[in-house]
N, CA, C and O atoms as a MOPAC input file, in Angstrom:
PM7 MOZYME 1SCF
protein

 N     14.63400 1   -16.76000 1    -9.78400 1
 C     15.27900 1   -17.10500 1    -8.54200 1
 C     14.59900 1   -16.33200 1    -7.38900 1
 O     14.51100 1   -15.10500 1    -7.43700 1
 N     14.12800 1   -17.03900 1    -6.37300 1
 C     13.53000 1   -16.42100 1    -5.21700 1
 C     14.59400 1   -15.73700 1    -4.36000 1
 O     15.69600 1   -16.26000 1    -4.19400 1
 N     14.26300 1   -14.58200 1    -3.82600 1
 C     15.20400 1   -13.82600 1    -2.99000 1
 C     14.66000 1   -13.76000 1    -1.57100 1
 O     13.45000 1   -13.67400 1    -1.36100 1
 N     15.54500 1   -13.80100 1    -0.62100 1
 C     15.17200 1   -13.71100 1     0.79500 1
 C     15.08000 1   -12.23500 1     1.20200 1
 O     15.89700 1   -11.41300 1     0.78700 1
 N     14.08000 1   -11.91900 1     2.01600 1
 C     13.92900 1   -10.56900 1     2.58500 1
 C     14.59900 1   -10.62300 1     3.95900 1
 O     14.17100 1   -11.36500 1     4.84300 1
 N     15.64100 1    -9.83700 1     4.12000 1
 C     16.39500 1    -9.78000 1     5.41300 1
 C     15.68700 1    -8.88000 1     6.39800 1
 O     16.16900 1    -7.77100 1     6.63300 1
 N     14.59000 1    -9.27600 1     6.98400 1
 C     13.81400 1    -8.44100 1     7.88900 1
 C     14.62000 1    -8.20200 1     9.15500 1
 O     15.13000 1    -9.13200 1     9.77900 1
 N     14.72000 1    -6.91200 1     9.51800 1
 C     15.40900 1    -6.50900 1    10.74500 1
 C     16.90100 1    -6.38600 1    10.59500 1
 O     17.57200 1    -5.98500 1    11.54600 1
 N     17.45100 1    -6.71100 1     9.45200 1
 C     18.90300 1    -6.64600 1     9.24900 1
 C     19.27200 1    -5.24700 1     8.78200 1
 O     18.82100 1    -4.79700 1     7.72800 1
 N     20.10200 1    -4.55600 1     9.58000 1
 C     20.44200 1    -3.15800 1     9.26100 1
 C     21.86600 1    -3.02000 1     8.69800 1
 O     22.32400 1    -1.91100 1     8.42400 1
 N     22.54500 1    -4.12800 1     8.53200 1
 C     23.92900 1    -4.09900 1     8.03200 1
 C     23.87500 1    -4.26900 1     6.49500 1
 O     23.66800 1    -5.37700 1     5.99900 1
 N     24.06100 1    -3.17500 1     5.76100 1
 C     23.92200 1    -3.20200 1     4.32700 1
 C     24.90000 1    -4.15200 1     3.64500 1
 O     24.58700 1    -4.72300 1     2.60000 1
 N     26.09300 1    -4.32300 1     4.23700 1
 C     27.09000 1    -5.23700 1     3.72600 1
 C     26.58400 1    -6.67900 1     3.74500 1
 O     26.77100 1    -7.41900 1     2.77900 1
 N     25.93400 1    -7.08200 1     4.86500 1
 C     25.38300 1    -8.40500 1     4.99700 1
 C     24.23700 1    -8.56300 1     4.00300 1
 O     24.14700 1    -9.60000 1     3.34700 1
 N     23.36600 1    -7.57600 1     3.87100 1
 C     22.24000 1    -7.62300 1     2.95400 1
 C     22.78500 1    -7.84700 1     1.52800 1
 O     22.25400 1    -8.67700 1     0.78900 1
 N     23.82200 1    -7.12400 1     1.15100 1
 C     24.36900 1    -7.25500 1    -0.18700 1
 C     25.08500 1    -8.61300 1    -0.38000 1
 O     24.89500 1    -9.29700 1    -1.38600 1
 N     25.89400 1    -8.96700 1     0.59600 1
 C     26.69900 1   -10.20600 1     0.46300 1
 C     25.80700 1   -11.46900 1     0.43600 1
 O     26.14100 1   -12.44600 1    -0.23300 1
 N     24.69400 1   -11.44400 1     1.15200 1
 C     23.80500 1   -12.62000 1     1.20700 1
 C     22.72900 1   -12.58000 1     0.11100 1
 O     21.92600 1   -13.50600 1    -0.00100 1
 N     22.71300 1   -11.52400 1    -0.68700 1
 C     21.75600 1   -11.44200 1    -1.78500 1
 C     20.33100 1   -11.20000 1    -1.32700 1
 O     19.38600 1   -11.57900 1    -2.01800 1
 N     20.16300 1   -10.56800 1    -0.15900 1
 C     18.82400 1   -10.28200 1     0.34500 1
 C     18.16500 1    -9.21600 1    -0.50100 1
 O     18.84400 1    -8.37300 1    -1.08800 1
 N     16.83600 1    -9.25000 1    -0.56600 1
 C     16.05300 1    -8.25600 1    -1.23700 1
 C     15.98600 1    -7.04600 1    -0.35500 1
 O     15.70700 1    -7.18600 1     0.83600 1
 N     16.23000 1    -5.84300 1    -0.87900 1
 C     16.26900 1    -4.61200 1    -0.09300 1
 C     15.23100 1    -3.61000 1    -0.63700 1
 O     15.15600 1    -3.35800 1    -1.83900 1
 N     14.45300 1    -3.06300 1     0.26900 1
 C     13.44600 1    -2.06900 1    -0.07100 1
 C     13.77900 1    -0.76000 1     0.63100 1
 O     13.78000 1    -0.69700 1     1.86100 1
 N     14.06200 1     0.28100 1    -0.13800 1
 C     14.43800 1     1.59400 1     0.40700 1
 C     13.12300 1     2.34100 1     0.68900 1
 O     12.39300 1     2.69800 1    -0.23500 1
 N     12.83000 1     2.57500 1     2.00200 1
 C     11.58400 1     3.25900 1     2.38100 1
 C     11.84300 1     4.68200 1     2.81100 1
 O     11.01700 1     5.27400 1     3.50600 1
 N     12.97500 1     5.25000 1     2.41500 1
 C     13.30900 1     6.61700 1     2.81000 1
 C     12.19300 1     7.62100 1     2.48100 1
 O     11.76600 1     8.37500 1     3.35500 1
 N     11.72200 1     7.63500 1     1.23300 1
 C     10.67000 1     8.59200 1     0.82300 1
 C      9.34700 1     8.32200 1     1.55000 1
 O      8.63300 1     9.25900 1     1.90600 1
 N      9.01800 1     7.03400 1     1.77200 1
 C      7.80200 1     6.72000 1     2.49300 1
 C      7.84500 1     7.31700 1     3.92700 1
 O      6.87300 1     7.92100 1     4.37900 1
 N      8.94400 1     7.14400 1     4.60400 1
 C      9.08800 1     7.64500 1     5.97900 1
 C      9.03300 1     9.16400 1     5.98000 1
 O      8.39200 1     9.74600 1     6.85500 1
 N      9.67900 1     9.82200 1     5.03700 1
 C      9.66700 1    11.27800 1     4.95100 1
 C      8.23200 1    11.78900 1     4.73400 1
 O      7.79700 1    12.71500 1     5.41800 1
 N      7.50900 1    11.19700 1     3.79800 1
 C      6.14400 1    11.61400 1     3.50900 1
 C      5.23200 1    11.37800 1     4.71600 1
 O      4.38500 1    12.21400 1     5.03200 1
 N      5.41100 1    10.23200 1     5.38900 1
 C      4.60100 1     9.95200 1     6.56900 1
 C      4.88900 1    10.94700 1     7.66300 1
 O      3.96200 1    11.46800 1     8.28400 1
 N      6.13000 1    11.21700 1     7.90800 1
 C      6.55400 1    12.14700 1     8.96800 1
 C      6.02100 1    13.57200 1     8.70800 1
 O      5.52400 1    14.22600 1     9.62500 1
 N      6.12600 1    14.03400 1     7.48600 1
 C      5.75200 1    15.41300 1     7.16100 1
 C      4.24500 1    15.51700 1     6.94300 1
 O      3.70000 1    16.61700 1     7.04000 1
 N      3.55900 1    14.43100 1     6.65800 1
 C      2.16400 1    14.49000 1     6.32700 1
 C      1.23300 1    14.34600 1     7.51400 1
 O      0.03100 1    14.56700 1     7.37100 1
 N      1.74200 1    13.98400 1     8.67700 1
 C      0.92000 1    13.83000 1     9.87900 1
 C     -0.17600 1    12.81600 1     9.71100 1
 O     -1.27500 1    12.99200 1    10.23700 1
 N      0.11000 1    11.74100 1     8.97500 1
 C     -0.92400 1    10.69900 1     8.75400 1
 C     -1.14600 1     9.88900 1    10.03500 1
 O     -0.31000 1     9.84700 1    10.93800 1
 N     -2.28500 1     9.26900 1    10.06000 1
 C     -2.62800 1     8.43400 1    11.23000 1
 C     -1.85700 1     7.14700 1    11.22900 1
 O     -1.62300 1     6.55000 1    10.17800 1
 N     -1.46300 1     6.71800 1    12.40200 1
 C     -0.76700 1     5.46300 1    12.57100 1
 C     -1.40100 1     4.77600 1    13.77500 1
 O     -1.09500 1     5.10600 1    14.92100 1
 N     -2.27800 1     3.82600 1    13.51100 1
 C     -2.98600 1     3.19900 1    14.62700 1
 C     -3.92200 1     4.19200 1    15.23700 1
 O     -4.69600 1     4.82800 1    14.52100 1
 N     -3.88100 1     4.35300 1    16.56800 1
 C     -4.73900 1     5.26900 1    17.29400 1
 C     -4.14800 1     6.62300 1    17.45200 1
 O     -4.82100 1     7.52700 1    17.94800 1
 N     -2.90700 1     6.81500 1    17.05200 1
 C     -2.22000 1     8.07500 1    17.26000 1
 C     -2.01400 1     8.86300 1    15.99600 1
 O     -1.82300 1     8.27800 1    14.93000 1
 N     -2.04700 1    10.15300 1    16.08200 1
 C     -1.73300 1    10.99000 1    14.91300 1
 C     -0.48900 1    11.76800 1    15.21100 1
 O     -0.39100 1    12.40300 1    16.26100 1
 N      0.46800 1    11.73600 1    14.31300 1
 C      1.72600 1    12.44800 1    14.46700 1
 C      1.72000 1    13.66000 1    13.56800 1
 O      1.27400 1    13.58700 1    12.42300 1
 N      2.20000 1    14.74600 1    14.06400 1
 C      2.26500 1    15.97200 1    13.23400 1
 C      3.64600 1    16.58800 1    13.31600 1
 O      3.90000 1    17.61900 1    12.69200 1

C-alpha cells in the first residue's frame, strides 16, 4: 500500500489519522546544528 507524505503538516494527530508517512529528523537536526556543517553558501557553528 502506497503512503502519502504529509509535507509541511505539523499536526501529529492529522498525520496519524490520515495515515501519512512520518520521518523523525530530530537526530539529523541535532547533528547538523552541533556539527557546524555547510548549508548552501553559509556555515553555521
